[in-house]
DOTOR-583368 format. One line per 4 residues: number of its first residue (from 1); their letters; for each residue x, y, z of C-alpha. Coordinates in steps of 0.001 Angstrom, whole numbers, plus 500000, padded with zeros to 6 digits. Layout:
N
NUM	a	X Y Z; ...
! end
This chain:
547
1	xxxx	078321 791094 711381; 075013 792721 711280; 073560 788938 710889; 076335 786320 712795
5	xxxx	074176 784727 715177; 077386 784345 716980; 076989 787953 718244; 073532 787594 718532
9	xxxx	073972 785587 721002; 076980 787812 722555; 073790 790627 722572; 071509 788473 724273
13	xxxx	074112 787300 726949; 074967 790742 727788; 071285 792354 727763; 070704 789314 730424
17	xxxx	074091 790283 732913; 073286 794285 731993; 069621 793927 733171; 070477 792235 736159
21	xxxx	073290 794788 737066; 071483 797475 736856; 068876 795637 739658; 071275 794461 741863
25	xxxx	072394 798587 741913; 069544 800163 742295; 068088 797897 744708; 065184 800333 747271
29	xxxx	066583 799322 750837; 065416 800226 753964; 067440 801803 756731; 069068 799541 759457
33	xxxx	068829 797051 757623; 071954 794002 758371; 074562 793701 755567; 073936 790316 754556
37	xxxx	069936 791040 754203; 071121 793483 751986; 073307 791309 750283; 070546 788376 749960
41	xxxx	068266 790443 748471; 070496 791982 745670; 071666 788857 744739; 067987 787897 744578
45	xxxx	066220 790927 742347; 069324 790326 740383; 068804 786801 739433; 065026 787881 739495
49	xxxx	066079 790846 736700; 067978 788371 734544; 065201 785610 733885; 062422 788258 733191
53	xxxx	065353 789611 730698; 065706 786092 729452; 062295 785543 728953; 062060 789222 726758
57	xxxx	064885 787851 724981; 062985 784248 724345; 059976 786296 723664; 061551 788581 720699
61	xxxx	063922 785861 719210; 060862 783812 718772; 058210 785779 718007; 059568 788478 716189
65	xxxx	062564 787534 714332; 062027 790225 711597; 063218 791961 714523; 065951 789948 715378
69	xxxx	067111 789407 712508; 069673 792200 712289; 072047 792519 714872; 071835 796030 714574
73	xxxx	068389 796411 715553; 068679 794173 718546; 071215 796557 719870; 068280 799573 719523
77	xxxx	065640 797496 721223; 067890 795906 724129; 070371 799062 724293; 066780 801235 724787
81	xxxx	065418 799382 727435; 068603 799172 729352; 068933 802902 728878; 065247 803822 730075
85	xxxx	066195 801548 732832; 069937 803312 733715; 067755 806478 733228; 064796 805954 735527
89	xxxx	067589 804850 738022; 069779 808358 737712; 066340 810260 737858; 065534 808624 740605
93	xxxx	068760 808681 742780; 068339 812933 741856; 065334 812537 743780; 066913 811201 746385
97	xxxx	069332 813678 746814; 067510 816533 746161; 064948 815656 748996; 061448 815670 747006
101	xxxx	058261 813914 747879; 057430 809873 746979; 055031 811489 744741; 056973 813411 742703
105	xxxx	059479 811180 742392; 057305 808536 740955; 055904 810575 738800; 059778 812031 737604
109	xxxx	059947 808244 736390; 060208 807836 732305; 057751 805966 731794; 057922 806254 727850
113	xxxx	061109 806821 726846; 062130 803634 725572; 058598 802661 724292; 058366 805706 722197
117	xxxx	061745 805168 720290; 061092 802091 719542; 056936 802913 717979; 058128 805637 716006
121	xxxx	061346 803319 714730; 060949 799926 714258; 056565 800082 714615; 053975 798917 716837
125	xxxx	054469 795602 717884; 058082 796312 719489; 056807 799760 720765; 054569 797246 723272
129	xxxx	057120 794721 723291; 059229 797547 725207; 056061 798628 727222; 056027 795134 728988
133	xxxx	059647 794871 730206; 060489 798036 731070; 057378 797898 733239; 058304 794274 734712
137	xxxx	062394 795628 734549; 061264 798817 736396; 059280 797246 739148; 062433 795749 741094
141	xxxx	064063 799578 741137; 061082 800682 743042; 059868 800933 746817; 058250 797926 747957
145	xxxx	055019 799797 748223; 054372 801300 744555; 055187 798288 742751; 051569 797307 742048
149	xxxx	050794 801178 741557; 054174 801648 739095; 053564 798555 737355; 050061 799444 736487
153	xxxx	051523 802786 735500; 054208 802157 733656; 051641 799343 731180; 049105 802028 731111
157	xxxx	051328 804620 730363; 053578 802946 727373; 050958 801898 725563; 048879 805443 725108
161	xxxx	052050 806688 723791; 052692 803261 721100; 048707 803932 720216; 048740 807907 719700
165	xxxx	052218 807184 717565; 051091 804555 714964; 051903 805997 711693; 053477 808991 712894
169	xxxx	054049 811528 709939; 054808 814537 711857; 056842 815901 715220; 054023 817318 717008
173	xxxx	052176 813620 716953; 055333 813074 719431; 054487 816219 721503; 051064 814875 722169
177	xxxx	051861 811182 722742; 054360 812500 725727; 052063 815056 727261; 048573 812211 726836
181	xxxx	051343 809887 729024; 052176 812166 730958; 048215 812981 731472; 047371 809214 732404
185	xxxx	050024 808747 734325; 048071 811951 736291; 045228 810116 735718; 046224 807118 737932
189	xxxx	048634 808658 740677; 045166 810579 741610; 043306 806812 741424; 045678 805287 743626
193	xxxx	045537 807802 746029; 049380 808433 744978; 048446 812309 745298; 045890 812749 747865
197	xxxx	042886 815190 746497; 040965 814662 749483; 042914 817551 751735; 042731 819688 748787
201	xxxx	038392 820140 749645; 039946 821668 752759; 039617 824993 754722; 043076 826458 753626
205	xxxx	044568 824013 751580; 046497 826539 749973; 049148 824566 750458; 047745 821071 748966
209	xxxx	047135 822794 746440; 050315 823872 745686; 051503 819945 745425; 048520 819397 743310
213	xxxx	049413 821781 741102; 053367 820219 741376; 052481 817207 740914; 049857 818084 737557
217	xxxx	053356 819995 736132; 055716 817263 736931; 054016 814852 735092; 053108 816721 732241
221	xxxx	056111 818447 732093; 058240 814573 731791; 055962 813220 729053; 056367 816072 727184
225	xxxx	060257 816489 727968; 060562 812532 726872; 058854 813285 724228; 061496 816041 722963
229	xxxx	063837 814076 723679; 063036 810973 721618; 061678 813866 718620; 065516 815193 719119
233	xxxx	067480 811380 718859; 065444 810379 715952; 067950 811603 713170; 070990 810599 715101
237	xxxx	069455 807310 715621; 068165 806618 712139; 071741 808058 710448; 073329 805195 713419
241	xxxx	071018 802103 712714; 070242 802899 709010; 066540 802783 709996; 063783 805823 708253
245	xxxx	060406 806898 710175; 057449 808147 708216; 059015 811393 709342; 061793 811267 707240
249	xxxx	059664 809752 704525; 057215 812996 704547; 060332 815121 704737; 062148 812605 701599
253	xxxx	058855 813236 699223; 059335 816203 698813; 059943 816988 694411; 061647 819979 695085
257	xxxx	065017 817273 695205; 066944 818488 692358; 066922 814641 690557; 063196 815255 689746
261	xxxx	063930 818741 689342; 065702 817658 686270; 062923 814673 685496; 060053 817354 684695
265	xxxx	062290 819151 682933; 064338 816858 681132; 062302 813996 680996; 058710 815592 681659
269	xxxx	057001 811854 680664; 059203 809710 682872; 057875 812193 686273; 054489 811944 685204
273	xxxx	054490 807954 684943; 056649 808327 688588; 053799 810399 690150; 050950 807727 689151
277	xxxx	053761 804760 689854; 052836 806727 693215; 049698 807184 693775; 048785 803167 692917
281	xxxx	051702 801911 695031; 051067 804379 698082; 047170 803022 697777; 047868 799499 697327
285	xxxx	050653 799982 700395; 048122 801012 702686; 045499 797933 702071; 048195 795374 703093
289	xxxx	049985 797750 705346; 053326 797789 703947; 055199 801822 703959; 053148 803624 702414
293	xxxx	055057 806807 702734; 058035 804671 701752; 056192 803415 698526; 055252 806509 697912
297	xxxx	058965 808191 697987; 060348 805071 695747; 058030 805436 693467; 058918 808874 692670
301	xxxx	062646 807974 692506; 062314 804202 690933; 062970 805712 687319; 065754 808119 687542
305	xxxx	068337 806298 685403; 065918 807317 682049; 068085 810991 683239; 070616 809356 681549
309	xxxx	069141 808571 678050; 065031 810211 677748; 064907 810177 674134; 065202 806361 674564
313	xxxx	061848 806135 676698; 058380 806283 674504; 057135 808224 677560; 059369 810965 676613
317	xxxx	058963 810908 672553; 057142 813300 670931; 054372 812560 668750; 055811 812503 664794
321	xxxx	060116 812879 666456; 062038 809830 664515; 062173 807434 667033; 065893 806318 667674
325	xxxx	065626 802402 668212; 064476 802294 664642; 068543 803129 664097; 069272 800048 666862
329	xxxx	069832 796524 666405; 067441 794808 669321; 070186 793778 671075; 071537 797541 671275
333	xxxx	068239 798480 672179; 067514 795971 675384; 071294 797164 676568; 070152 800999 676609
337	xxxx	066502 800482 678301; 067737 797666 681189; 070971 800711 681167; 068493 802210 683306
341	xxxx	068495 800849 685686; 072535 801587 686809; 072226 804402 685907; 069560 804984 688635
345	xxxx	071486 803446 691333; 074751 806080 690387; 072837 808803 690753; 071324 807746 693096
349	xxxx	074249 807154 695394; 076043 810197 694238; 073005 812223 695470; 072871 810234 699316
353	xxxx	069161 808856 698293; 068215 807174 701209; 069654 803304 701283; 066129 801695 700725
357	xxxx	065050 803930 698161; 067982 802692 696180; 067012 798352 696702; 063588 799843 694621
361	xxxx	065574 801463 692043; 068166 798222 691668; 064992 795949 692449; 061639 797538 690385
365	xxxx	062485 795209 687188; 063515 792533 689266; 065248 790063 686723; 062250 790311 684000
369	xxxx	062613 790211 680328; 062744 793465 677891; 059470 791407 675952; 059058 794202 672790
373	xxxx	063076 793835 671829; 063097 790473 671856; 060575 789622 669882; 061819 792107 667374
377	xxxx	065256 790108 667441; 063169 786425 666770; 061798 787380 664205; 064899 789258 662371
381	xxxx	066251 785724 663468; 063236 784079 661759; 063734 786608 658638; 067010 785459 658145
385	xxxx	066518 782022 657945; 064797 782171 655369; 066606 784355 653850; 069448 781284 654863
389	xxxx	067050 778429 653048; 066330 781019 650119; 070425 780682 649934; 070277 784041 649931
393	xxxx	072547 784550 653094; 075512 782373 654977; 074117 780789 657792; 077397 781684 659479
397	xxxx	076058 785279 659395; 072937 784467 661608; 072310 786299 664541; 072684 785194 668216
401	xxxx	069307 785899 670618; 070365 785316 673864; 067937 785288 676106; 070038 786393 678666
405	xxxx	071150 789542 676497; 067245 790693 677029; 066594 790593 680980; 067298 793031 683521
409	xxxx	070427 792666 686262; 067999 791920 689027; 067961 791104 691962; 064143 790538 692176
413	xxxx	062201 792222 694882; 063255 791127 698100; 060547 793488 700097; 056855 794218 699758
417	xxxx	057090 797939 698811; 059962 796857 696206; 057088 794343 695125; 054341 796104 695257
421	xxxx	056162 799291 692907; 057469 796531 690767; 053788 795777 689804; 052883 799516 689458
425	xxxx	055053 800182 687721; 054506 797700 684962; 050285 797885 685360; 050551 801661 684896
429	xxxx	052616 801388 681884; 050752 798681 680944; 047392 800709 681304; 048617 802890 678142
433	xxxx	048134 801078 675625; 043875 800059 676026; 041507 801418 673682; 038873 802417 675495
437	xxxx	039467 801660 678626; 036569 799789 680654; 036188 797660 684149; 036928 794325 682308
441	xxxx	039437 795533 680346; 041783 796608 683256; 040894 793664 685290; 042082 791792 682491
445	xxxx	045353 793836 682210; 045914 793650 686102; 045417 790024 686336; 047542 789299 683606
449	xxxx	050388 791304 684923; 050618 789701 687975; 049989 786799 687120; 052622 786411 684190
453	xxxx	054489 788076 687091; 054714 785507 689633; 055111 782994 686838; 058519 784052 685839
457	xxxx	059341 784296 689655; 059224 787863 690173; 057536 788108 693616; 059478 784878 695328
461	xxxx	061781 786707 697642; 059184 790413 698152; 057176 788239 700784; 054090 789403 699149
465	xxxx	050588 787021 700386; 047734 785632 697738; 045955 787051 699864; 047900 790698 700198
469	xxxx	048358 789933 696511; 044183 790129 696264; 044568 792895 698025; 046710 794521 695340
473	xxxx	044862 793944 692412; 041806 795050 694170; 043239 798440 694721; 045104 798541 691293
477	xxxx	041874 798343 689239; 039939 800655 691876; 042277 803358 691384; 043121 802594 687558
481	xxxx	039066 802962 686791; 039255 805944 688660; 042034 808047 686036; 041219 806129 682891
485	xxxx	036842 807510 683387; 035576 808519 680240; 034050 811434 679700; 030571 812848 678652
489	xxxx	031064 813857 674897; 028684 817678 675399; 026697 818415 672504; 027095 821940 670507
493	xxxx	024635 824896 671988; 021478 825141 669279; 021674 829108 669078; 025472 828662 667310
497	xxxx	025282 825519 665270; 022000 828170 663915; 024215 831260 663509; 026505 829222 662222
501	xxxx	024061 827593 659840; 022791 831115 658739; 026230 833034 658190; 026616 829746 655714
505	xxxx	024160 830305 654060; 024626 834049 653600; 028497 833178 652260; 027227 831024 649331
509	xxxx	024550 833768 648073; 027299 836345 647901; 029120 834099 645494; 026582 833212 644161
513	xxxx	025878 836720 643860; 029323 837623 642515; 029505 835226 639535; 029410 837340 635888
517	xxxx	025616 836135 634511; 025285 833560 631192; 023842 834922 628254; 020842 833410 628043
521	xxxx	019852 835107 631860; 021205 838119 630264; 018555 838298 627378; 015603 836744 629865
525	xxxx	016273 840032 632306; 013120 842471 632542; 012954 845986 631201; 014514 848771 632807
529	xxxx	011132 850365 632289; 009624 847597 634260; 008581 848431 638080; 011533 846593 640146
533	xxxx	010729 843809 642282; 009977 843898 646029; 012421 841769 648098; 010999 838994 650913
537	xxxx	011501 840872 654381; 014032 838796 656808; 012740 836005 658926; 012906 836249 662724
541	xxxx	016321 834201 662442; 018390 836581 660302; 017044 839370 662061; 018500 837989 665128
545	xxx	022072 837234 663403; 022172 840776 662027; 021646 841838 665398
! end
């Protein structure tokens, strides 16, 4: 259903007909107009709306095909525009019923409702699309003398809101965007003369000042009210259409999540590895325009499956501990290693982790080969073959080494974010093996791993272009250089060195004095009547040490 072309076609037809009906019902008419003329005008406006909506469908299908690929998103885009038009019509009726002035009725228009929703949920391109089409369709609902002003104000306010909401990570940005949009509507209304400022300059213009103040409050209040409405509806829309905003990704990146706390205690090596992968993938995603917040969260959770058997992974083994893989066959070791993907998916489903993060867990190894244990199995098979050649073993007892048994279950990465995390995971693990890292060694490592992943077909479905991969490699190299930098070997302090030398000398003299003298030495001793030999004065260095 979500990808059915027939369902999508039905949604397109519904949108075009719905726009025509909304416009036909809301055509502004002049009092005293004959019924035949009224019907003709309504029919004309409905046709205008129908064909404008058809052009919007064509733009969506031809130029925004990624958004139109899923029918749920089509419902959100086209339905959002219809809701915008319906709310616009409803507020216009409220103004007419309450006898509001023309300028207040105009400023009550929700200029930025659909653009704000689509920008936050679907991105800037869809926000600009809805800005254009709510302006083109909404102009048919305004009186004839306001057509040009409404078109200009709607377009500019929508573009201001879209620009203000680029990479929205905090809810306060929604309020700021609503305020900017309201301020833009107010300024343009003054420029176009909807709010008469010349009357304010006259004497005794208290009533005019009240009108200007009320219009300003209406414009700014409407913009902020729309922002609050969008902020409150975001959780519902995210759950309904299975979308995640940057605001939600930021909330999900909290390291106090139950699984991440378990990882800190039970698999500290894996936890540290995940933090480094998160830094690498987030920087690379920002460089290519992918979702950096999603990359960070996905990297935090991509290895949670290792919590089931953390001791079987090298990063969690302490130096000197027995490696549990030494007592296992390579096939069994590979089975345990590859099982952490399935275990991670099970844990994520149990804890209701975001579905896109579950996709990262499932895809971050693709169907790549566990090369270490595969080569180890081949070496064991070669050793067994030698025994068979020497007729020490039966050929039927030879182990079968099937490459499929040493590959992850897949699938391969299917999004740019998943592909970036997959590369960052492999590169971070391999970087631990570099002895005395240099920029040349780091670059060679990154180039080799990326080239091997491309040749193995692991990046065929992740939508990363050659240009993207080039940027990703540059970011990985620069980030790893900063992480694996060397430290200066500080020399010992000279004074401390002198002090330690003098202490060693004093200990040696004390040790030699404690030894018993030989007989030859006793015979040559001076007589007791002889004056004692004066001891040498201590040097300045010895004085300083004794003090």
